matplotlib code that plots the C-alpha trace (Angstrom):
import matplotlib.pyplot as plt

x = [0.0, 2.8, 4.7, 1.6, 1.4, 5.2, 4.9, 1.9, 3.9, 6.8, 4.6, 2.8, 6.2, 7.5, 4.3, 4.7, 8.4, 7.7, 4.8, 7.1, 9.9, 7.4, 6.3, 9.8, 10.9, 8.0, 8.9, 12.5, 11.5, 8.9, 11.4, 14.4, 16.4, 18.4, 18.1, 17.5, 19.8, 18.4, 21.1, 21.7, 18.1, 17.6, 20.7, 19.3, 15.9, 17.3, 19.6, 16.8, 14.6, 17.4, 18.0, 14.6, 15.8, 19.4, 20.6, 17.3, 17.4, 21.0, 20.6, 17.4, 19.0, 22.0, 19.8, 17.6, 20.8, 22.3, 18.9, 18.7, 22.1, 22.0, 18.3, 19.1, 21.2, 18.7, 18.7, 15.0, 11.8, 10.4, 6.6, 5.4, 5.6, 4.4, 3.3, 1.2, -0.4, -1.2, -2.7, -4.6, -2.6, -1.7, 0.7, 3.6, 4.7, 8.1, 8.8, 8.0, 10.5, 13.3, 12.8, 12.7, 15.7, 17.8, 17.1, 18.3, 21.3, 22.3, 21.7, 24.0, 26.9, 26.2, 26.2, 29.2, 31.4, 30.3, 32.1, 35.2, 36.0, 37.4, 35.7, 32.2, 32.9, 33.4, 29.9, 28.3, 30.2, 27.9, 25.1, 27.2, 28.6, 25.8, 26.6, 22.9, 20.7, 17.0, 14.6, 16.0, 19.3, 17.6, 17.2, 20.8, 22.4, 25.2, 24.7, 25.5, 24.0, 22.6, 23.6, 26.0, 23.4, 22.3, 25.8, 25.1, 21.7, 22.9, 22.0, 18.3, 18.6, 20.1, 17.4, 14.8, 12.7, 10.8, 12.3, 9.1, 9.2, 12.9, 12.2, 9.2, 11.2, 14.1, 11.6, 10.2, 13.7, 14.6, 11.3, 11.8, 15.1, 13.5, 12.3, 15.8, 17.1, 15.8, 17.0, 13.5, 13.3, 15.1, 15.8, 13.0, 14.6, 13.8, 13.2, 16.7, 18.2, 16.3, 15.5, 17.6, 16.4, 17.0, 19.4, 21.4, 21.5, 22.6, 25.7, 26.1, 26.1, 28.6, 32.1, 33.1, 36.0, 34.3, 31.2, 32.9, 31.9, 29.1, 25.5, 25.1, 21.8, 18.7, 15.6, 17.4, 20.4, 21.0, 23.6, 25.7, 25.5, 26.3, 29.3, 30.5, 29.9, 27.3, 27.8, 25.2, 24.6, 26.2, 28.2, 26.8, 26.9, 28.9, 27.6, 29.5, 32.7, 36.2, 37.5, 35.0, 34.1, 33.6, 31.0, 27.3, 27.7, 25.9, 28.4, 31.5, 30.4, 29.7, 33.1, 35.3, 35.6, 36.7, 39.1, 40.7, 41.0, 42.6, 45.0, 46.2, 46.4, 48.6, 51.0, 51.2, 54.1, 53.3, 50.1, 49.4, 49.4, 47.3, 44.7, 44.6, 43.4, 40.1, 39.4, 41.2, 39.6, 39.4, 42.4, 44.7, 47.9, 50.8, 53.3, 51.4, 50.8, 47.2, 45.2, 42.3, 39.2, 40.7, 44.0, 42.2, 40.0, 42.9, 44.6, 41.4, 40.8, 44.5, 44.3, 41.4, 43.5]
y = [0.0, 2.4, 1.5, 2.4, 5.9, 6.4, 5.6, 8.0, 10.7, 10.2, 10.4, 13.5, 15.1, 14.6, 16.0, 19.1, 19.2, 19.4, 21.9, 24.2, 23.8, 24.8, 27.9, 28.9, 28.5, 30.7, 33.4, 33.3, 33.3, 36.1, 38.3, 37.4, 36.3, 33.5, 31.2, 28.2, 26.7, 23.9, 21.3, 21.9, 21.5, 18.4, 16.9, 17.7, 16.2, 13.1, 12.3, 12.9, 10.4, 7.9, 8.4, 6.9, 3.6, 2.7, 4.8, 4.4, 0.6, 0.5, 3.0, 1.3, -2.1, -0.9, 0.8, -2.3, -4.5, -2.2, -1.9, -5.7, -5.8, -2.9, -2.9, -6.2, -4.0, -1.2, 0.4, 1.1, 0.1, 3.4, 3.8, 4.2, 7.7, 8.2, 4.6, 5.2, 8.3, 6.3, 3.3, 5.5, 4.3, 6.3, 9.1, 10.3, 13.8, 13.3, 10.3, 12.7, 15.2, 12.7, 11.2, 14.5, 16.0, 12.8, 12.1, 15.6, 15.3, 12.1, 13.8, 16.7, 14.3, 12.3, 15.5, 17.0, 13.9, 13.8, 17.1, 16.3, 12.8, 12.6, 9.4, 10.6, 14.0, 12.2, 10.9, 14.2, 16.7, 16.0, 17.6, 20.8, 21.0, 23.1, 26.8, 27.5, 27.5, 26.6, 23.9, 21.4, 21.4, 19.6, 16.6, 16.7, 13.5, 11.1, 7.4, 6.7, 9.7, 9.0, 5.3, 5.5, 7.5, 4.5, 4.2, 7.5, 6.5, 3.8, 6.0, 5.8, 2.1, 1.9, 4.2, 1.5, 3.4, 1.3, 1.1, 2.3, 5.5, 6.1, 5.8, 8.1, 10.7, 10.4, 11.1, 14.1, 15.5, 14.9, 16.6, 19.6, 20.3, 20.8, 24.3, 25.3, 25.3, 28.6, 32.2, 33.6, 33.2, 35.6, 35.5, 34.5, 36.3, 34.6, 31.2, 31.6, 30.8, 27.4, 26.1, 25.6, 28.1, 28.8, 31.6, 29.3, 26.6, 29.1, 29.6, 25.8, 25.6, 28.5, 28.2, 31.5, 30.7, 32.0, 29.9, 26.6, 23.7, 25.6, 25.0, 21.2, 20.9, 19.3, 20.7, 22.6, 25.0, 24.6, 21.9, 24.2, 26.9, 24.4, 22.8, 26.1, 25.3, 28.1, 31.0, 33.7, 34.8, 38.2, 38.5, 37.5, 33.7, 32.1, 28.6, 25.5, 23.8, 25.1, 22.9, 23.0, 19.4, 20.8, 18.3, 17.8, 14.2, 12.3, 9.4, 11.4, 13.7, 10.8, 9.2, 12.3, 13.0, 9.4, 9.6, 12.6, 10.9, 7.8, 9.9, 11.4, 8.0, 6.7, 9.6, 9.0, 6.9, 4.2, 2.4, 4.9, 7.9, 6.1, 5.2, 8.7, 10.0, 8.1, 9.4, 12.8, 16.1, 17.1, 19.2, 17.2, 15.9, 13.9, 16.4, 19.6, 20.4, 21.3, 23.1, 22.1, 24.3, 25.3, 26.4, 28.4, 30.1, 30.9, 32.6, 34.4, 35.8, 36.7, 38.7, 40.7, 41.9]
z = [0.0, 0.9, -2.3, -4.3, -2.7, -3.1, -6.8, -7.1, -5.3, -7.7, -10.8, -9.6, -8.7, -12.2, -13.8, -11.6, -12.5, -16.2, -15.8, -13.8, -16.4, -19.1, -17.1, -16.3, -20.0, -21.2, -18.7, -19.8, -23.5, -23.1, -21.2, -23.4, -20.3, -22.1, -19.1, -21.3, -23.9, -26.2, -26.0, -22.3, -21.5, -23.6, -21.9, -18.5, -19.2, -20.9, -18.0, -15.6, -17.3, -17.5, -13.8, -13.2, -14.6, -13.9, -11.0, -9.1, -9.4, -8.3, -5.5, -4.2, -4.3, -2.3, 0.2, 0.7, 1.0, 3.7, 5.5, 5.7, 7.4, 9.8, 10.8, 12.7, 15.0, 15.5, 18.9, 18.8, 17.0, 15.7, 15.0, 11.5, 10.1, 6.5, 6.5, 9.6, 7.9, 4.8, 6.7, 9.2, 12.2, 15.3, 14.5, 16.7, 16.0, 17.5, 15.2, 12.2, 13.5, 14.1, 10.6, 8.8, 10.5, 10.6, 6.9, 6.1, 8.3, 6.5, 3.2, 4.2, 4.8, 1.7, -0.4, 1.4, 1.0, -2.7, -3.1, -1.1, -2.2, -5.7, -6.6, -5.5, -7.1, -10.4, -10.1, -8.8, -11.0, -14.0, -12.1, -11.5, -15.0, -16.6, -17.2, -17.0, -13.9, -14.3, -13.3, -15.8, -14.0, -11.1, -13.5, -14.7, -13.3, -14.0, -14.7, -11.0, -9.3, -5.8, -6.0, -3.0, -0.9, 1.1, 2.6, 4.5, 5.8, 8.2, 11.2, 10.1, 9.9, 13.4, 14.8, 13.8, 11.2, 8.7, 5.2, 3.6, 5.8, 4.9, 1.2, 1.4, 3.3, 0.8, -2.0, -0.2, 0.3, -3.3, -4.5, -2.3, -4.0, -7.4, -6.6, -5.5, -9.1, -10.3, -10.6, -10.1, -6.3, -4.0, -0.3, 2.1, 5.0, 8.3, 6.6, 5.0, 8.4, 8.7, 5.2, 2.1, -0.5, -4.2, -3.1, -1.0, -3.7, -6.4, -4.3, -4.2, -8.0, -8.4, -9.6, -7.9, -5.7, -2.5, -3.2, -3.8, -1.5, 0.3, 1.2, 1.1, 2.9, 1.3, 3.0, 5.9, 5.8, 9.6, 9.1, 6.9, 9.5, 12.3, 10.4, 8.9, 5.3, 4.8, 2.4, 1.6, -1.9, -2.4, -5.6, -9.0, -9.4, -12.3, -12.9, -13.8, -12.7, -12.7, -15.5, -18.4, -19.4, -23.0, -24.3, -24.5, -25.3, -22.5, -22.6, -22.8, -20.0, -17.6, -18.2, -18.7, -14.9, -14.3, -17.2, -15.7, -12.3, -13.7, -15.7, -12.4, -10.8, -13.6, -13.0, -9.3, -7.8, -5.2, -4.3, -1.4, -3.7, -6.3, -3.7, -2.2, -5.5, -4.9, -1.5, -1.2, -2.2, -5.8, -6.7, -4.4, -6.1, -4.9, -6.3, -5.5, -9.1, -8.6, -5.9, -3.7, -3.0, 0.4, -1.2, -3.9, -1.3, 0.9, -2.0, -2.9, 0.6, 1.0, -2.3, -0.7, 2.2]

ax = plt.figure().add_subplot(projection="3d")
ax.plot(x, y, z, "-o")
ax.set_aspect("equal")
plt.show()
């Protein structure tokens, strides 16, 4: 029964996605804002539809596999949350709060590590590679996007939440992030200190040095404020990644980042250095020939003194 509602929620979400994309495109076209580019938009939509097949199946399978292992060691047995709402069972408001906040906390760390681990960045970089910023960018995904996500949700398994509730909350978090991918929403003032907003997420998609590796939250921005990865939108945002991937070919774009990583690995001496290219931050090199985000930002802020 819950699976039926989850499928219906996902279908309705995508219908709303495409309706919002159409409206945003018409606004951009009517006002000659140039926020959409044909090849970029078709690439985004194409990869977004493909995501519903291969990455979803892989990611769901991995999450179920991990749940079967770690749920056996759960510290508690949490009451149903979304599943209880659907079945008309007794609801516990505290269980809703724990699920919503813990899910987003897990997402924050999944997203943050996806930026600071070279291997995971190779997967996630495709999403950031567009030079445009509109609703279709939300759909832009690599062949492996979100597949490793279940690895970061082990805390939810150990708390004793039902798998169906976890999947439903993951879907809600995913859907919430759609509206963040637009230029047409400004600051929401007091809510900006609690929730992730389009303004915060524009910073996240920027290649401006001061904006790199900021604002990782899904629904909430409080984790970024707490762990000091928050940056407010001030200067004009330049979208994309530091090294242009220079292709609209979906297959080349998905494998170009891995190709670059393995090229660096081949140049490295010793097994240790080769392995570190997988787990260390993008920009790290065994010989100091390239720079990390922290190094670039240090230079940037020193130049402002």
